[in-house]
N, C-alpha and C positions, 0 to 999 in steps of 0.2 A: 283920746287923740294920740295917734302914733306919728312920730316925726320921721319922714322919709328923706333920703339923700340920694343924689346922683353925683358920681365922681368922674364921669366921662361918658361920651357917647359913641366913641369909636373903638373897635376891637371886639374880642370875644366877650359875650355877655357873662357877667359874674355877679353873684350875690354874696355879700360880705356879712358875716354874723359875728358880732362882737362878744366879749367876755362879760361875766358877771361883774358889776360895778363899773363897767366901761361905757362906751358910747360909740356910735357909728363913725364919728369923725376921727376916732383913734386910728382908722385904717389909712388915713391920708398919706402919711410918711412912707408906709410900705408900698402903697400904690404908686407913689412918685418914684420909688426906687426900682420898680419892676421895668424891665426892658420890653416885656410882652404887653402890648396894648390890651387893656380890658375896659369894656363898657360896664363899669362897676356901679353898683347901687347898694344901699344898705338902709337900715332903719334902727332907731333907738328902741331897745326892748322896753316893755312896760316898767315904769319906775326908774328909767335911766334917761340921761340926757334931757331932751326936750319933750319926751313922750309923757303922757299922763301917768300918774301913779297906778301901781297895781292895787286892786281893791282888797286884797288880802283874803278873798274868798274863792275866786275862780282858780281852778287848777293851773298854776303858773306855767308848768312845763307844756301842758296841752295848749295853753293860750299862745305861748311863744312859738310852738310848732305851727299852729294855725296861721299866725302872722307871717312866719317865714314861708310857709307853703303858698300863701296868697301872693307872695312877691317873687316866687321862684318860677322860672319859665323853662320850656324845653330847650335843651342845648346849653343850659347854664353851667358854668364852673361855680361851685359853691365853696367858699373859703371861710372856715370858722375857727375861732380861737377859744380855747378853754370850754366854758359852758356853751358858747356858740358852736364849737366843733361837735358837741354832742347833738345839737339841733341839726347840723348839717348831715350827720350820720343818719339821724332819723328820717330826714327828707329823702335820703337815698334809699333807705329801707322801704319807705312807703311809695316811692315812685322813681326808683333809681334808673330805670331804663330811659327816662327822659332827660337825665342829666348828662353832662359831658365829662365831668371829673370832680373829685373832691380834694381839697387841701385841708387837712385836719391838724391844727397847731395846738399841741398840748390838750387833747380831749380829756376832760376830767371824769371819765366814766370809770370810777374807782372799782365798780363791781367786776370789771374785766380783769383786774389784778388780784382778785380774791384767791387766797391760798398761797401767795408768793411771799418770799422774805421781805420784799419791798412793801407789801401791804401790811405785814406785821410791824415794820418800822413806822409806818404811817399811823397805826392804830392809836398810839398815845395822843397824837394831835387830834384825831377824830374824837377821841373820848373827852378830851378837854373842851373841844368845841360843843359837843353834845351836853356836857355838864353846864357850860355857860348858858346854853339855851334853856336847859331845865330850870336853872335858877332865875331865868328872865334877865340875865345880865348881858345885854347886847353890846355894851362897850367892851366887856371882856371877850365876847365872841369876835368882835371886829378886830381887837388887838391881836388875837391868835390867828385869825384869818389872814390879815395883812402880813403878819410875820412870816407866813409860809408862802403866800401866793402873790404878794406884791413886791416889786423891785424898787418901790419908792420909799419915802421916809417912813420911819416907824409911826405907829398910830399915836403914841403919846406926844410926839413933837408936832403933830398937826394942830392947826387952830381949832378951838373948841367948836365952832360952827361946822367945820368940816368933819370933825369927829362925830358930831351929832347926826350929820347926814349919812355917814357911812354906817353908824350903828343902827339907824332906822332901816337901812337896806338889808340888815342881817336877816330880817324876816324872810326875804326872798331866798337867801342862801339856805335857810332851814327848810323852806318849802320845796326846794329841789333836791334835798338830800335823799328821799326815797328812790328817785330815778337814778341819781349818780352813784349812790352807795349800794342800793339793793336791786337796781335795774327793774323798777316797777313798771317801766314803759316797754319792757321786752326787747330792748335793742340787741341783747345777746341771745335771743331765742335760738334754739337749735336750727341750723340750716339757713338762717337769715343772712348773716354776713357772707357765707359761702356762695350765695346766689347773686351777689352784687357784681355784675359784669361791667365795671367801669374802673378807670384808673384812680388810685387813691394815693396821695402823698401824706405820710404821717411825720410831723416834725415835733421836736422837743428841744428845749435849751439844755446845754451841757451842765448848767448849774441849777437846774430845776430839781424839785424833790424827786427822789429815786422812783417813787411810785409811778411817775409819768412815763418812765422808761418801760416799766412792767406793763402798763396799759398799752403803750404803742406796740410792744412785742406781741402781746396777746391778740390785739386786733389784726396786726399784720399776718399772724399765723393763720387767720381765718379768712382774710380778704384775698381773693385769688389774683388780683392785679394791683398789689400794694408795693410801695417803696417807702423806705424810712430814711431819715437824715437827722443830723444833730446840728443845731445852731451853736457854734462854739462861742463860749464867753457869755452866753445869754442865760437868763433864768426863765421863769414862767411867762414873763411879759415880752417874750422875744420880738413879736411883730411891732411892738411899740418902742422898746429900748434898743433893738438891733434890727431896724428895718432893712438896711442894706444887706446884712448878712443873711437875713431871712429871705429877702428877694432873690439873692444869688442862688439859693437852693430851690426856690419855686420856679425860676425862669427855665432851667433845663427840663424840669418836669413838664411845664407847659409846652416847651418846644418839641418834646418827644411825643406827647400824647394829644396835644390840642391843635397845634398849628398844622396846616397842610404839608 
């Protein structure tokens, strides 16, 4: 079972794709801050929110892509955050001519930054995470993952039951690593991004890990109709922690490219 949500019925149709360890309802504060009306809808990814758990066997990225594709319609604006932003990019690559625009907030397609100084700085974190997985220590993996990608409390101060839930979800983080780190889904294939003839807004938080800036620059260099912007004062969780500031950057983009 997949939990679906509708956040409004008037305005430009929009599909919202949340981050790893998040949920669809995390979009509510951002949507409330937007001046541009969106008939927005979203869903909880497998193993998130109110959706059924991931079975641990099916290709998780392919499954999430399929679920997003089934809910994506012609003329949609697709707004994705982190892992969800990589799904949004894949939707565009597979049927971009039918979409109206993309808003990619901190897309964690690490393969796009390969060879940059920022990727080199990120490597020790990735190695520590891989080592934790190799040892089967999902609590250590969760501790390291949250330390870099969450703007909330540190893992060790969370209640034990919440720690256990997050640690259990680390299997999903590990399952998506080939796509995000090695581009096993081919999002960066030659000529693919260059053929996307739709407006794309790439956002990142000013306090987010430096590799996110390298990712956005690499994608913007290949996307023919891209814009980039920085959410000042925000980290990786900008749409949740800084919804007004994030909305203030999205609204002009929508006004320029979406509204009549």
